[in-house]
Every structure is written in C-alpha cells, then in structure tokens.
C-alpha positions as CSV (number, residue, x, y, z in Angstrom):
1,M,0.2,-0.1,-0.1
2,K,2.4,2.1,1.2
3,E,4.6,2.1,-2.3
4,R,1.7,1.8,-4.4
5,L,0.7,5.3,-2.7
6,Q,4.5,6.6,-3.4
7,K,4.5,5.8,-6.5
8,N,1.2,7.2,-7.6
9,I,2.1,11.0,-5.6
10,A,5.5,10.9,-7.8
11,T,4.1,10.0,-11.0
12,K,0.7,11.8,-10.7
13,M,2.2,15.4,-8.7
14,P,3.8,16.9,-11.7
15,G,1.0,16.4,-14.1
16,L,-1.0,18.1,-11.4
17,A,0.9,20.8,-10.1
18,S,1.0,21.5,-14.1
19,K,-2.6,22.1,-14.1
20,G,-2.8,24.4,-11.8
21,I,-4.6,22.1,-8.8
22,C,-1.6,22.6,-6.3
23,L,-1.4,26.3,-7.4
24,K,-4.9,26.5,-5.7
25,K,-4.5,24.5,-3.0
26,H,-1.3,27.1,-2.3
27,D,-3.6,29.8,-2.5
28,D,-6.3,27.9,-0.1
29,A,-3.2,27.4,2.1
30,I,-2.1,30.7,2.1
31,K,-5.6,32.3,2.8
32,Y,-6.1,29.5,5.9
33,L,-2.9,30.9,7.3
34,I,-3.6,34.7,7.0
35,E,-6.8,34.3,8.3
36,G,-5.7,32.2,11.3
37,I,-3.1,35.0,11.6
38,A,-5.9,37.8,11.6
39,L,-8.3,35.9,14.2
40,W,-4.8,35.4,16.6
41,M,-4.0,38.9,16.5
42,K,-7.6,40.1,17.0
43,N,-8.1,37.8,19.8
44,L,-4.9,39.3,21.4
45,E,-5.6,42.7,21.0
46,E,-9.4,41.8,22.8
47,E,-7.3,40.3,25.7
48,F,-4.1,42.5,25.7
49,G,-5.6,45.9,24.4
50,P,-4.1,48.1,21.2
51,E,-0.2,47.7,22.5
52,I,0.5,44.4,21.6
53,R,0.2,46.1,18.1
54,E,3.6,47.8,18.9
55,V,4.9,43.9,19.5
56,V,4.0,42.8,16.3
57,K,5.0,45.5,14.3
58,N,8.3,45.4,16.2
59,T,8.6,41.2,15.5
60,Q,7.6,41.5,11.6
61,F,10.4,44.3,11.4
62,E,12.9,41.8,12.7
63,L,11.4,38.9,11.1
64,G,11.8,40.8,7.6
65,R,14.9,42.2,8.2
66,N,16.3,38.9,9.2
67,M,15.0,37.0,6.5
68,A,16.0,39.5,3.9
69,K,19.9,39.7,5.2
70,Q,19.6,35.8,4.5
71,M,18.1,36.3,0.9
72,K,20.7,38.7,0.2
73,E,23.5,37.1,0.9
74,K,22.3,34.0,-0.5
75,Y,21.1,35.2,-4.0
76,K,23.6,38.0,-4.2
77,I,21.3,41.2,-3.7
78,G,23.1,44.4,-3.8
79,D,22.5,47.6,-1.8
80,D,20.2,50.2,-3.7
81,I,17.0,50.7,-4.6
82,T,16.5,48.9,-7.7
83,D,17.8,46.3,-5.8
84,A,15.0,46.3,-2.8
85,V,12.3,45.8,-5.8
86,D,14.3,42.4,-6.9
87,M,13.7,41.3,-3.0
88,M,10.4,43.3,-2.8
89,W,9.0,40.5,-5.2
90,M,10.8,37.3,-3.5
91,F,8.7,38.3,-0.5
92,I,5.4,39.1,-2.4
93,I,4.7,36.1,-5.1
94,P,4.9,33.7,-2.5
95,F,1.5,35.4,-1.1
96,G,-0.1,36.0,-4.4
97,I,0.2,39.7,-4.3
98,K,0.2,41.1,-7.7
99,M,1.4,44.7,-8.3
100,K,2.6,48.3,-10.9
101,V,5.8,49.3,-10.6
102,S,6.6,52.2,-11.6
103,K,10.2,54.6,-11.4
104,I,9.3,58.0,-10.0
105,N,12.6,58.8,-9.8
106,D,16.6,58.3,-8.8
107,G,15.5,57.5,-5.1
108,R,11.8,56.5,-5.3
109,I,9.9,53.7,-6.4
110,R,5.7,53.2,-6.2
111,E,4.5,50.0,-5.4
112,E,0.7,49.8,-6.4
113,K,-1.2,46.8,-5.5
114,T,-3.7,45.0,-7.9
115,I,-3.8,42.0,-6.2
116,C,-3.3,41.8,-2.0
117,P,-5.0,38.3,-0.7
118,I,-3.2,39.2,2.6
119,Y,-5.6,42.5,2.4
120,D,-8.9,40.5,1.3
121,V,-8.9,38.3,4.5
122,F,-8.1,41.0,6.6
123,N,-11.0,42.7,5.2
124,A,-13.0,39.3,5.3
125,C,-12.2,38.8,9.1
126,G,-12.8,42.7,9.9
127,V,-9.7,43.9,10.7
128,D,-6.7,46.0,9.2
129,Y,-3.2,44.9,10.4
130,C,-1.5,46.3,6.8
131,E,0.6,48.1,9.1
132,E,2.0,45.9,11.8
133,F,2.1,42.7,9.6
134,C,2.8,43.8,5.9
135,V,4.4,47.3,6.0
136,S,6.9,46.5,9.2
137,M,8.0,44.1,7.4
138,T,8.7,46.3,4.3
139,R,10.6,48.3,6.1
140,G,12.9,45.4,8.1
141,W,13.9,44.3,4.6
142,L,14.6,47.7,3.4
143,A,16.4,48.1,6.5
144,A,18.4,45.1,5.9
145,I,19.4,46.2,2.2
146,N,20.4,49.9,2.6
147,S,19.5,51.7,5.9
148,D,18.7,54.5,3.8
149,L,15.8,52.9,2.3
150,N,12.4,53.2,3.8
151,C,8.5,52.2,3.1
152,E,6.0,55.1,2.8
153,M,2.9,54.8,2.6
154,I,1.0,56.7,-0.1
155,R,-2.6,55.1,-0.3
156,K,-4.1,52.7,2.7
157,A,-6.2,49.9,1.0
158,N,-9.8,50.1,1.5
159,K,-12.8,47.8,0.1
160,D,-12.2,49.6,-3.6
161,Q,-8.9,50.0,-3.9
162,Y,-4.9,48.2,-2.8
163,C,-3.0,50.0,-1.1
164,I,0.3,52.3,-2.3
165,K,3.4,52.5,-1.2
166,D,6.9,54.0,-2.3
167,I,9.9,52.5,-1.6
168,I,12.6,56.0,-1.1
169,N,16.1,56.4,-1.0
170,V,16.2,59.0,2.1
171,K,19.3,60.6,0.4
172,D,18.0,60.6,-2.9
173,Q,15.0,61.8,-2.4
174,G,15.7,65.4,-4.0
175,K,16.8,63.9,-6.7
176,T,15.0,63.9,-10.4
C-alpha cells in the first residue's frame, strides 16, 4: 500500500501541478494562514489591548530584516533601490500579491497593488493589520538592504482599492 501511494504521488503530482491544482491548494493554504494570523491577532488585541500592535510591528520588522539578510547573502543582492525591488518580488510572489511598479525618480519607486490576498483576508475578518504585518516587514527587509531605504504609505487599502507604497532612498529623495 505504502509503495503504491509513493509511486502515485511521484507520478501524478508533477502533472497535477502543471494543471494548476497545486497552485489552487497553495492559494487556499495562504488564505487559511492569513486568516489564522488575523484571528489570532484580533484575540490578542482583545485580551491585551492595542499595545499588542507595537509588539507585532517590532516582531515583523525583525523577521523581515533577518529573512532579507539571509536572502541578500544567498542571492547576492546589492544595496540600492532597484535591488530592493528585486527583493520585494521575492517576498510578495509566494503570497499571490500582484502589483504595478513604476519609477518616480532615482530615489523613489512606487508599488501599487492590483491584487492583495492578505488585505482581502484581513478585510473579510473585519480587521486592518496591514501596518503591523506588511508595512513593518517591508521596512525590516529594506533596512537589511540599505539603512537609507524606507517605505512610505501613499494610500491605505480600502474596500475599493489596494494600497500604494513608495520605496524611497532618503539620501536620494531630492533627485529627479
């Protein structure tokens, strides 16, 4: 029985993955993970108050920074604003986030989300933890790339549209 199951998995899984079935399961897994985080955070906030948001912000910042340090070293990522965009794709693609990226000037790149499953799940749960989870993690991985890089919220997500954030190099901010 065990051998038959192993053979079935080994021979069927690549075909199923190529037909998108695994991708659908991945989307479901991400949805359930984010939903669990949202509900967990909501419960923590009810029990301990709004101070818990700062704890989560700090934790996400450190998580982003530590992950980015490892990725930067492993994938030989540089330290300028375009390298930050490369790292951004590494962070968002697994979550199914899609966005338009445009260069505003040498020191500012805009990311406008067109699909954000994280916001969709938070919204469905009736919570807004984007600042605590997404923005804080973004600031963490930007700090790992270059301490002059930061994230500025241009438009918060709402029921009609997703967020817009700029990645900025504070040293190059005045350049065009």
